[in-house]
C-alpha positions as a printed Julia matrix, in Angstrom:
299×3 Matrix{Float64}:
 -28.31   -2.25  55.41
 -27.22   -5.91  55.24
 -26.08   -5.47  51.64
 -24.05   -2.39  52.67
 -22.26   -4.33  55.42
 -21.39   -7.18  53.03
 -20.01   -4.71  50.46
 -18.02   -2.87  53.14
 -16.46   -6.12  54.4
 -15.57   -7.22  50.88
 -13.87   -3.89  50.23
 -11.95   -4.27  53.48
 -10.76   -7.71  52.44
  -9.69   -6.44  49.05
  -7.75   -3.55  50.58
  -5.98   -5.95  52.96
  -5.04   -8.36  50.17
  -3.74   -5.56  47.96
  -1.55   -4.08  50.67
   2.13   -4.76  49.77
   3.95   -7.06  52.16
   6.91   -5.63  54.04
  10.34   -6.08  52.43
  12.28   -8.67  54.4
   9.19  -10.69  55.31
   8.81  -14.36  54.36
   6.45  -13.47  51.52
   8.7   -10.65  50.29
  12.31  -11.64  51.05
  15.27   -9.35  50.36
  16.86  -10.62  47.15
  20.63  -10.9   46.85
  22.14  -11.43  43.4
  25.57  -13.02  43.04
  27.5   -12.22  39.86
  28.28  -15.54  38.12
  32.07  -15.19  37.88
  32.69  -18.68  39.32
  30.85  -22.0   39.09
  27.16  -21.57  39.99
  27.19  -24.67  42.2
  29.98  -23.18  44.34
  28.01  -19.94  44.75
  24.81  -21.84  45.57
  26.4   -24.0   48.26
  28.21  -21.16  50.01
  25.57  -18.46  49.62
  23.05  -20.71  51.43
  25.32  -20.6   54.5
  25.35  -16.81  54.27
  21.56  -16.58  53.88
  20.95  -18.74  56.96
  23.3   -16.55  59.01
  21.62  -13.34  57.79
  18.16  -14.59  58.64
  19.2   -15.75  62.1
  20.97  -12.49  62.94
  18.6    -9.92  61.39
  15.16  -11.56  61.79
  14.62  -10.81  58.12
  14.07  -13.14  55.17
  16.53  -13.3   52.27
  16.76  -15.16  48.98
  19.86  -15.72  46.83
  19.84  -15.61  43.03
  22.56  -16.66  40.59
  21.75  -15.33  37.11
  23.35  -16.62  33.95
  25.38  -13.52  33.09
  26.59  -10.07  34.2
  23.88   -8.12  32.41
  21.1   -10.06  34.16
  22.46   -8.76  37.47
  22.4    -5.18  36.19
  18.88   -5.45  34.78
  17.63   -7.03  38.02
  18.64   -3.84  39.87
  16.66   -1.77  37.4
  13.52   -3.88  37.64
  13.84   -4.06  41.47
  13.99   -7.85  41.33
  17.4    -7.44  43.0
  17.77   -5.51  46.24
  21.47   -6.17  46.85
  24.1    -7.34  44.37
  27.69   -8.45  44.65
  28.97   -7.41  41.26
  32.07   -6.49  39.3
  33.27   -2.89  39.13
  32.39   -2.22  35.48
  28.93   -3.74  35.92
  28.43   -1.36  38.84
  29.13    1.67  36.65
  26.47    0.49  34.21
  23.95   -0.1   37.03
  24.76    3.25  38.61
  24.41    5.22  35.38
  21.19    3.61  34.22
  19.39    2.72  37.45
  20.92    4.86  40.2
  22.29    1.86  42.14
  24.85    2.71  44.83
  28.04    0.97  45.99
  28.24    0.91  49.78
  30.92   -1.74  50.44
  34.05   -2.92  48.65
  35.53   -6.39  49.07
  39.05   -7.09  50.32
  41.11   -9.96  48.97
  44.2   -10.96  50.92
  44.55   -7.45  52.31
  44.08   -5.66  48.99
  41.17   -3.52  47.8
  42.06   -4.03  44.14
  42.58   -6.89  41.72
  43.93   -7.28  38.2
  43.16   -8.93  34.9
  45.45  -10.86  32.62
  45.92  -11.78  28.99
  46.78  -15.45  28.54
  47.65  -17.6   25.53
  48.18  -21.23  24.57
  51.84  -22.23  24.44
  51.34  -23.48  20.86
  50.01  -20.12  19.67
  53.52  -18.65  19.3
  52.3   -15.59  21.19
  55.09  -14.14  23.33
  54.1   -10.49  23.56
  50.92   -8.43  23.17
  52.01   -7.45  19.66
  51.85  -11.13  18.66
  48.08  -11.14  19.22
  47.67   -9.1   16.03
  45.62  -11.21  13.6
  45.0   -13.99  16.14
  41.75  -15.37  17.62
  40.88  -13.75  20.97
  38.25  -14.36  23.67
  36.89  -11.93  26.27
  34.55  -13.02  29.04
  31.71  -10.5   28.8
  31.4    -6.83  27.75
  30.45   -5.98  31.35
  33.53   -7.65  32.83
  36.31   -5.43  34.16
  39.15   -7.95  34.33
  37.85  -10.06  31.46
  37.14   -7.24  29.04
  37.72   -3.58  29.87
  41.27   -3.56  31.23
  42.63   -6.18  28.8
  40.99   -4.21  25.97
  42.92   -1.16  27.12
  46.16   -3.14  26.75
  45.22   -4.11  23.17
  44.23   -0.53  22.34
  47.42    0.92  23.86
  49.48   -1.48  21.77
  47.38   -0.85  18.64
  46.65   -4.58  18.33
  43.59   -5.9   16.49
  42.77   -9.61  16.79
  41.57  -11.49  13.73
  38.36  -12.44  15.55
  36.82  -11.74  18.95
  34.53  -14.03  20.96
  32.65  -13.52  24.22
  32.81  -16.68  26.33
  30.51  -15.38  29.13
  32.72  -16.66  31.98
  36.39  -16.73  32.98
  36.44  -20.53  33.05
  35.04  -20.67  29.51
  37.81  -18.38  28.24
  40.44  -20.68  29.75
  38.72  -23.74  28.26
  38.58  -22.17  24.81
  42.3   -21.43  24.92
  43.13  -24.88  26.28
  41.14  -26.53  23.48
  42.75  -24.18  20.92
  39.39  -22.71  19.9
  41.09  -19.33  20.3
  44.74  -18.37  20.59
  44.51  -15.98  23.54
  42.03  -14.41  25.92
  41.33  -12.23  28.95
  40.5   -13.34  32.5
  41.06  -12.3   36.12
  44.53  -12.53  37.63
  45.54  -13.43  41.16
  49.16  -13.85  42.23
  50.4   -17.37  43.03
  50.52  -18.58  46.62
  53.79  -18.7   48.53
  54.53  -22.22  47.27
  53.9   -21.21  43.65
  50.39  -22.65  43.35
  48.41  -20.77  40.69
  45.37  -18.78  41.82
  44.41  -16.97  38.59
  41.54  -18.04  36.31
  43.43  -21.11  35.09
  42.75  -22.75  38.45
  39.02  -22.83  37.58
  39.53  -25.77  35.19
  42.56  -27.36  36.86
  40.61  -30.33  38.25
  39.43  -31.34  34.78
  42.64  -30.28  32.99
  45.55  -30.78  35.45
  48.13  -29.56  32.93
  46.39  -26.22  32.29
  49.24  -24.18  33.82
  51.67  -25.9   31.46
  49.51  -25.41  28.38
  48.45  -21.81  29.03
  50.84  -18.98  29.89
  50.38  -15.41  31.09
  51.35  -12.8   28.48
  50.59   -9.61  30.42
  48.88   -8.43  33.61
  46.66   -5.34  33.74
  46.92   -2.34  36.03
  45.03   -2.31  39.33
  41.21   -2.51  39.24
  39.0    -1.33  42.16
  37.62   -4.4   43.93
  34.04   -5.59  43.51
  31.37   -3.6   45.35
  28.26   -4.63  47.26
  25.59   -2.63  45.47
  22.14   -1.59  46.71
  19.29   -0.76  44.37
  17.93    2.77  44.29
  15.53    3.54  47.17
  16.51    0.45  49.17
  15.45    1.17  52.8
  18.31    2.61  54.84
  17.37    0.7   58.01
  17.54   -2.62  56.14
  20.84   -1.61  54.56
  22.36   -0.99  58.0
  21.14   -4.35  59.31
  22.62   -6.14  56.31
  26.0    -4.4   56.53
  26.36   -5.11  60.26
  25.43   -8.79  59.79
  27.77   -9.2   56.79
  30.76   -7.77  58.67
  30.07  -10.07  61.63
  29.67  -13.06  59.3
  33.08  -12.44  57.76
  34.64  -12.62  61.23
  33.36  -16.17  61.72
  35.2   -19.27  60.52
  32.3   -20.38  58.32
  31.86  -16.85  56.95
  35.49  -16.54  55.95
  35.4   -19.92  54.24
  32.12  -19.24  52.42
  33.23  -15.95  50.83
  36.73  -17.24  50.15
  35.09  -20.07  48.2
  32.75  -17.78  46.26
  34.94  -14.84  45.23
  38.19  -15.17  47.19
  36.87  -12.45  49.51
  38.58  -12.11  52.9
  36.85   -8.94  54.14
  34.95   -5.76  53.27
  35.42   -2.03  53.77
  32.99    0.86  53.39
  32.84    2.32  49.9
  31.27    5.18  47.99
  30.54    5.92  44.36
  33.57    8.22  43.95
  35.88    5.23  44.59
  35.11    4.2   41.02
  35.84    7.52  39.29
  39.25    6.28  38.13
  37.45    3.48  36.32
  35.13    5.99  34.67
  38.18    7.93  33.47
  39.65    4.77  31.96
  36.43    4.08  30.05
  36.74    7.52  28.46
  40.34    6.81  27.44
  39.43    3.49  25.83
  36.51    5.27  24.13
  33.79    2.79  25.08
  30.21    3.92  24.6
  28.75    2.92  27.97
  25.2     3.72  26.82
  25.59    1.28  23.93
  26.6    -1.44  26.39
  23.67   -0.58  28.65
  21.22   -0.9   25.77
């Protein structure tokens, strides 16, 4: 009888230890992945402010992650390491097709729910038009980037231009650096219109502190058509009650002074609106026109 009681208690302990901890608890925090389109240090500093606000206003635990590239964000959704991701539009299509992730919010930047990409070139490259890129060295950011790959690629395809060589620099700042240092002649990055006083706000500004003359050395050749803004994406089967808590807290955070500053610093975000998967159908249509094999990119 004594042996039976000991065995029963041990089994009870084992069952308790094997029981999964609740998502949002301190031992199983909700993971938020931030796409690394700007300097990781900037994301780290500002996302910590966001995490503290979320935890205070939801009574849930969160943890921020900043992976090294776009594809790591996508794969994290598939492996369920990521619960929520702030990611680029093209990356979302990959995550949706392969892992069933869903866009539920779309960011707003300065009153607009879209952004654009640009093709830029060094002033010494003698590139004045898209046609001049024929036979030149070109840099994209990443195959999963919308403004740094997909839409600029469409411009090259539409103009029947083939660069001599193509490099993937991983980030927008790296593309600008490569052009500045004349490692390539031209490249693709995100575009943002100048401020009222003419101050640049496109990808060139990312290296302006280190290279103050970047706007004089690198010029814009062409700007892409409108791209649907970045979505907040939830992994498949993410609990609906936790999703609602997050969305409510995020919207309230963006109404605060510190919230506005934090997201402006990270991605230039000034607000969010509700979104759904069909908002990105126009992007899917463009992929078909450019004839990109999305499954090849996923693999």
